[in-house]
Steps between C-alpha positions, in 0.01 A plus 500: 500500500238638265431872505120456504497312831309661788751682722566365849336723760735582786494722806794680652563576867729801523543819300841625610827507306509129413123492468518770236766310307307175497160659433633679194644173369173315567302770319735473201482119485223371273473179701372688805230739610588695813149505646543615860753690712500516880723727708442667839648823360205625295689757288746234380220260413305773319802611300588149388141403426456807282820417313425132439122495471456279807234545765571556870366259760593334827723196538205296628290592198787404271546162666127425491457593133464172306606667175846582640743218414818644644625744761815710470637579847711816514383630835743609772753222555383425853153424358610268217464175692151573632373616162650199322348251743159666476511498119601135481224409747255681273606281209699766312834450326751741655783715367691641801778752470804380696549438785216284625573622853774669704511234774625146456317399817171627357559315173578178682192537717291534183674220307229240552237731351701515178536121486128426493389303193289670240620854561512737202850579371719754684770693314745709706657735246880511499548700182865409432395150400303651210777723367601360159871564562501315831291217356754460219780499758325229699436288191864522390632411846264201505617401150858472631653776290741591781536151643404463864390827657739595782441862600256785441536875540182708512488881497170664596535876561218753508549840332396693812371443850125454544286746691576487871128440559541168318775363724313416825243274334726347237634215708856621455752475217522121498124434492406787269795514262745210527214250502501517119865392504435221748237362263743531207762299689252221569398503133852503356682273745266197489623409849404590859678788670650383830692807621447877485738775606410868460653834588321834477557873536321832471723685254237707318258653749540479881125558536447147366704369792289711736197313365662165576605405147814497283572619146803290400561125531729223386381142544678168440302178465633144493318197361518147635773402250702818564389720212517870589295807415573862585224761495573873490219737602488878516217752523683751277701506179436843352520352150200267477365163603809277508398139431776253413571129545820303438500121508833316512526130416757228462550576130396862449286792611168657410385850586206735468604865488286810541264545206541846342194689381631475144792316339638825355861579593686824432871486413672838498819677599403499868438125504221250451164555661199269520139589572370517856367197684144497640465723803256292705338156524176570302706573190767229546248224566217627281497184288519277808199665663292445188617138475392440861144587404500267202620226736210580733256475210651164404449384859134600501453332161651181641795482260777587748583436863627795710872547445541640852265458792503438874815284507712743297375797700583324825847403379588859404364636827701242697817625333404862575449419867826304512686796349351738757595259777854476363531878522364508856729223623803580287547142380392258227155349552448134411170385350325170467420373151144622562626858530434564869775646714656256745549590866 
């Protein structure tokens, strides 16, 4: 891509926490011009527009602007689906922060609208797929370095609980948090998940339970051929953003450990000490978030197809709903190959 090419004009719907992250990355990417920002909370839109040099306008104005080639959807999660459908109908390529929606029924009801021929490309951003360490892990599993993959172990622990105001609209731990892990399993296993069993607790803050959610979960998934994956989730570590994967195969194992801020290690009388790991997701997945945007630019330029879209978003959401059902019913939940829970 030549540096003298006219930047791609994009609009962004949403100026909250994730909106701020993506807008800053867009503004720093020479392939883009962040032209317009829309958000119902005027102070947030004004702050982000002032920081990035974008203008503020309505969603309708953004969708009707013929100079806007792409829309970045980082609105409230319950508005993602409506904003995405409107942007696609307006002929705009779409970058949507995960998840596409919080309801599998709503996604299924909208499925035909996403299957219409001639639609612009839709990218639902699952950032783990763009992390260079996880991509290398996937490539080496696919290359057969550990023989046939048999089991996975994924650790995804937050450093601290989110604001209690965030919990009611988040969709719950499985749809807000574990959904990244569900997408990783689908990516790494290369095989449909047919059974999900999950167990949860509130071990960190009882107020989360009062709001109808949980803060700790263990989930076991089984593929059609019997491969197993365990997922460990927690809303608190106290030591940083714990992100690890172990893959065990018929002839060896591969793993991705936490990535320290520097490779410097201290050896002294009291022992050996390494540097701290990233404290939160913006730092740990900084490279992945930037790579997502380059992928979006490649999509708009017609040199790449979306790595993840409607189908991948639906598959991850189906696993999240199956896990929640498993907790409610206290038993494993069986799935069809299409990812919908069976009765």
